[in-house]
N, C-alpha and C positions, 0 to 999 in steps of 0.2 A: 801508459800511465795517466791517471786523472790528475789534473791540477786542482788545487783547492780554489774555490770561487772567493772573491773578495768578500769581506764582511759586509753585512747589511747596515746601512747608515740609520741613525735614529729617525731621520726624515722618511726614509722608505718604510721602516716599520710603522711609524706614525700614520703614513698615508694608507697603508693596508689596514691597520687597526681602525682608522676612521671609516674606511669602506665596510669593514665587518660590522662596526657599530651601526652604520646606516642600514645594513641588511637585518640586523637584529631589530631595530626599530620598526622595520617593514614586516616583521613576523617571519622572516626567512631565516629561522633558527639553524637549519641544517647547513645552509650556505655560510652563515656567519661563523658557525662552529668550525667549518673546514678552514676558513682563513685564520681564525684564532688558534686552531690546532697547529697550523703551519708556523704561525708566529711564535708559539711557545716552543716549537721544535727548533726554530732559528735562535730564539733568545729565551731559554728556559728561566732566566732570572727576571724576566719582565713581569712585575707584579700586576700591572694594569691588565695585560693580556691573560694572565692566569685567572684573575678575578672575573674578567669578561667572559672567559671560556666557561667558568663555573656558572655564571648567570645564564649562559646559553643552555648548559646542561640542566639547570633548574627549569628553564622554560620547556625543555624537552622531557621533563619529569625523570631524568636520569640522575636521581639524587645521589647515588653512590659515587658517580664520577664527579659530581659537583663537590661532594665532601672531600674527595681525594685532593682536588686542586686547591680548595680553600684551606685544608689542613696543611698543604705544602706551603702556602703563603704564610700561614700562622706559625709554621715551624721556623721561619726566618724572623718573624716579628709577631709575637703572641698578642701584641696590643694593637694590631691593625683592625680598627673598629669596623670598617666596611667588610673585611674578610670574616671577622667575628660575627657580625650580624648576618651575613650570608650563610655562614655555617650553622648559625642558630636556626635560621629558616629551613635549611636542608635537613637538620636533625628533627625539626618539627614535622616536616613532610614525611620523614621515615618513622615517625612516632617514637623516636628516642627522646622522650621528654625530659628524662633525667639529665642526659648530656646537654640537651638544649638549655636546661635551667642552669647548669654549670657555666655555659658560655654567656648566658643572660647575666648571671652574677658578675662575671668579669666585665662584660659590656657596660653594666650599670656603674662601674667605677671610673669609666672613661668619660671625657667631656663631650663626646660626639652626638649623643642623643639618639643613637640607633635602637636603644633598648625598648623604646615604647612600642614600636611595630612588632618586635619579637614577643614582648610581654602580652600584647593583644592576641598574637597568634597562638601563644601557649594557652591562654585562657579559652580561646575558641576551640582549639583542638582538644582540650580537656573536657569541654562540654559535649563534644561529639563522640568521645570514647564510651564504650560500654562500661557500666559500673564495675564489672569484675576486672577490667584491665587497668584501672586507674590507680590502684593501691599505692605502689611506691613510686610511681612516675610523676605524681603531682608535685609541683614546686611547693616548698614550705610556705605557709601562710595563705595558700589558695586552696580552699576546699569548698565543696558544694554543700 
């Protein structure tokens, strides 16, 4: 029979997360992702690791996976400004501008100030879309 290993301490999780963050900053996204995946398996409620893992997937252009992690964070706290801004960015990357606009609207009610980067990205993405694809996805008040 297998014995259950002792729980990981906060310090151990922090140390590995710090190493994963260092790998991320070096552009070693796959390596950082492996560590953050492990940490989220060990501690699925760790919000920092979930958001960091989403950032890794954003860097890898795996927007659907990033959306899943950020939506998971937001299901626990729908006013997490960092997760909301990240999901807004992921939605923009997937060209779901209507959903991104909804997140932007909620984000603009929070005091964090993340909405400016999302608003700029929305405007830039709208400018890049072909004229026939912009019809109902444009945020209100922003037309060409």
